[in-house]
LOLUMFI-606057 format. One record per residue: residue number from 1; residue in three letters; x, y, z of N, C-alpha, C, O in turn. Coordinates in pm, whole numbers, padded with zeros to 5 digits. Layout:
// residues N
  nr rest   n_c1   n_c2   n_c3  ca_c1  ca_c2  ca_c3   c_c1   c_c2   c_c3   o_c1   o_c2   o_c3
 NUM  ala      X      Y      Z      X      Y      Z      X      Y      Z      X      Y      Z
...
END
This chain:
// residues 66
  nr rest   n_c1   n_c2   n_c3  ca_c1  ca_c2  ca_c3   c_c1   c_c2   c_c3   o_c1   o_c2   o_c3
   1  met -09920  13070  17963 -09808  13115  17882 -09687  13132  17971 -09695  13192  18078
   2  ala -09576  13079  17927 -09451  13088  18002 -09391  13227  17987 -09410  13294  17885
   3  thr -09319  13269  18089 -09253  13398  18083 -09120  13384  18008 -09074  13274  17979
   4  lys -09061  13499  17977 -08934  13499  17905 -08826  13427  17986 -08745  13353  17931
   5  ala -08826  13448  18117 -08726  13384  18202 -08743  13233  18204 -08645  13160  18202
   6  glu -08868  13186  18208 -08894  13042  18208 -08852  12979  18075 -08796  12869  18072
   7  ile -08880  13048  17967 -08842  12997  17835 -08690  12994  17822 -08634  12898  17770
   8  lys -08625  13099  17868 -08478  13106  17863 -08417  12990  17943 -08323  12925  17898
   9  glu -08472  12964  18063 -08423  12855  18146 -08444  12720  18078 -08357  12633  18085
  10  ala -08559  12703  18012 -08587  12577  17944 -08491  12554  17827 -08445  12443  17806
  11  ile -08462  12660  17752 -08368  12648  17639 -08229  12610  17690 -08163  12522  17634
  12  leu -08185  12677  17797 -08052  12648  17852 -08046  12506  17908 -07947  12436  17889
  13  asn -08152  12463  17977 -08154  12327  18032 -08153  12222  17920 -08085  12121  17930
  14  ala -08229  12247  17815 -08236  12151  17704 -08104  12141  17629 -08075  12037  17569
  15  ser -08025  12248  17631 -07899  12245  17558 -07779  12214  17648 -07665  12227  17605
  16  gly -07804  12173  17771 -07694  12132  17859 -07632  12244  17939 -07518  12231  17984
  17  asn -07704  12352  17960 -07656  12468  18037 -07518  12516  17993 -07423  12513  18072
  18  pro -07504  12560  17869 -07373  12607  17822 -07336  12740  17887 -07422  12821  17920
  19  glu -07207  12761  17906 -07158  12885  17962 -07102  12978  17854 -07070  13093  17882
  20  ser -07091  12927  17733 -07045  13008  17620 -07094  12941  17493 -07146  12829  17496
  21  gly -07077  13010  17383 -07116  12953  17255 -07240  13017  17197 -07292  13115  17250
  22  val -07285  12961  17087 -07396  13017  17012 -07526  13016  17092 -07600  13114  17092
  23  val -07554  12907  17160 -07678  12897  17238 -07677  13001  17350 -07777  13069  17371
  24  phe -07567  13013  17422 -07558  13108  17532 -07573  13252  17483 -07637  13334  17550
  25  lys -07515  13283  17368 -07522  13419  17314 -07662  13454  17263 -07705  13569  17275
  26  asn -07734  13357  17208 -07861  13385  17143 -07984  13349  17224 -08096  13367  17176
  27  val -07968  13298  17344 -08082  13250  17421 -08182  13362  17451 -08303  13336  17453
  28  asp -08136  13484  17475 -08229  13595  17501 -08314  13627  17379 -08435  13647  17392
  29  ala -08253  13631  17261 -08327  13660  17139 -08428  13549  17109 -08539  13577  17065
  30  trp -08388  13425  17132 -08479  13312  17108 -08598  13317  17202 -08712  13294  17161
  31  ala -08572  13348  17329 -08680  13355  17427 -08777  13468  17392 -08899  13450  17402
  32  glu -08725  13582  17350 -08811  13693  17308 -08895  13656  17187 -09013  13692  17179
  33  ala -08836  13585  17093 -08909  13543  16973 -09022  13446  17009 -09131  13454  16952
  34  ile -08997  13356  17101 -09100  13260  17142 -09213  13331  17215 -09330  13299  17193
  35  val -09179  13426  17302 -09281  13503  17372 -09365  13582  17271 -09487  13592  17286
  36  ala -09301  13637  17170 -09373  13715  17068 -09469  13627  16989 -09575  13674  16947
  37  leu -09434  13501  16967 -09523  13411  16894 -09653  13386  16970 -09760  13374  16909
  38  asp -09643  13377  17101 -09761  13347  17182 -09836  13470  17228 -09944  13458  17287
  39  ala -09784  13588  17203 -09850  13711  17245 -09976  13733  17162 -09974  13714  17040
  40  pro -10084  13772  17227 -10207  13799  17151 -10188  13922  17063 -10128  14021  17105
  41  thr -10240  13915  16944 -10231  14028  16852 -10367  14091  16837 -10469  14022  16841
  42  lys -10368  14220  16821 -10494  14290  16799 -10525  14284  16651 -10450  14335  16567
  43  ser -10635  14223  16620 -10674  14209  16480 -10781  14313  16448 -10882  14322  16517
  44  thr -10757  14390  16344 -10854  14490  16303 -10941  14438  16189 -11029  14508  16139
  45  lys -10914  14315  16148 -10992  14258  16039 -11130  14220  16088 -11145  14160  16195
  46  lys -11229  14254  16011 -11365  14214  16044 -11393  14079  15982 -11336  14043  15879
  47  val -11480  14006  16044 -11519  13876  15990 -11600  13901  15864 -11697  13976  15863
  48  glu -11557  13836  15756 -11626  13856  15629 -11763  13792  15635 -11781  13682  15688
  49  glu -11858  13863  15578 -11993  13809  15573 -11999  13701  15467 -11939  13712  15361
  50  lys -12073  13598  15498 -12086  13488  15402 -12186  13529  15295 -12298  13570  15325
  51  ser -12145  13516  15171 -12234  13548  15060 -12284  13418  14998 -12236  13309  15030
  52  glu -12378  13431  14909 -12433  13315  14842 -12325  13251  14755 -12248  13323  14692
  53  pro -12319  13120  14751 -12218  13055  14666 -12247  13080  14518 -12363  13095  14478
  54  val -12142  13085  14439 -12155  13108  14296 -12205  12979  14231 -12155  12870  14259
  55  lys -12304  12994  14145 -12357  12875  14077 -12256  12823  13977 -12193  12900  13905
  56  glu -12243  12693  13973 -12152  12629  13879 -12228  12585  13755 -12344  12545  13762
  57  thr -12161  12592  13641 -12217  12542  13517 -12143  12414  13483 -12022  12415  13460
  58  arg -12217  12306  13479 -12153  12178  13451 -12175  12140  13305 -12285  12154  13251
  59  val -12069  12092  13242 -12075  12049  13104 -12098  11898  13105 -12018  11821  13158
  60  val -12212  11857  13045 -12247  11715  13044 -12198  11649  12916 -12158  11532  12917
  61  ser -12202  11721  12806 -12155  11665  12679 -12068  11768  12608 -12074  11887  12637
  62  ala -11987  11721  12514 -11897  11808  12441 -11973  11888  12336 -12069  11837  12278
  63  asp -11931  12013  12310 -11994  12097  12210 -11954  12058  12069 -12031  12079  11976
  64  glu -11836  12002  12052 -11788  11970  11918 -11776  11818  11901 -11763  11742  11997
  65  thr -11782  11778  11776 -11767  11635  11745 -11642  11616  11661 -11603  11706  11587
  66  arg -11581  11502  11671 -11461  11474  11592 -11485  11360  11499 -11396  11321  11424
END
């Protein structure tokens, strides 16, 4: 996993190393967002136990006639 500084440097290099503008102003927020995406999250969800599948009722012929 890349660090915030490495991600920030990559964004600036890919955009031509701007010294001002939208990319320069937002590069820190973008780098933080990318780091947050790759950060491991603690999941409190338990793995659901597999239950028996529900039986299907198949209709082979129509109940009514026309």
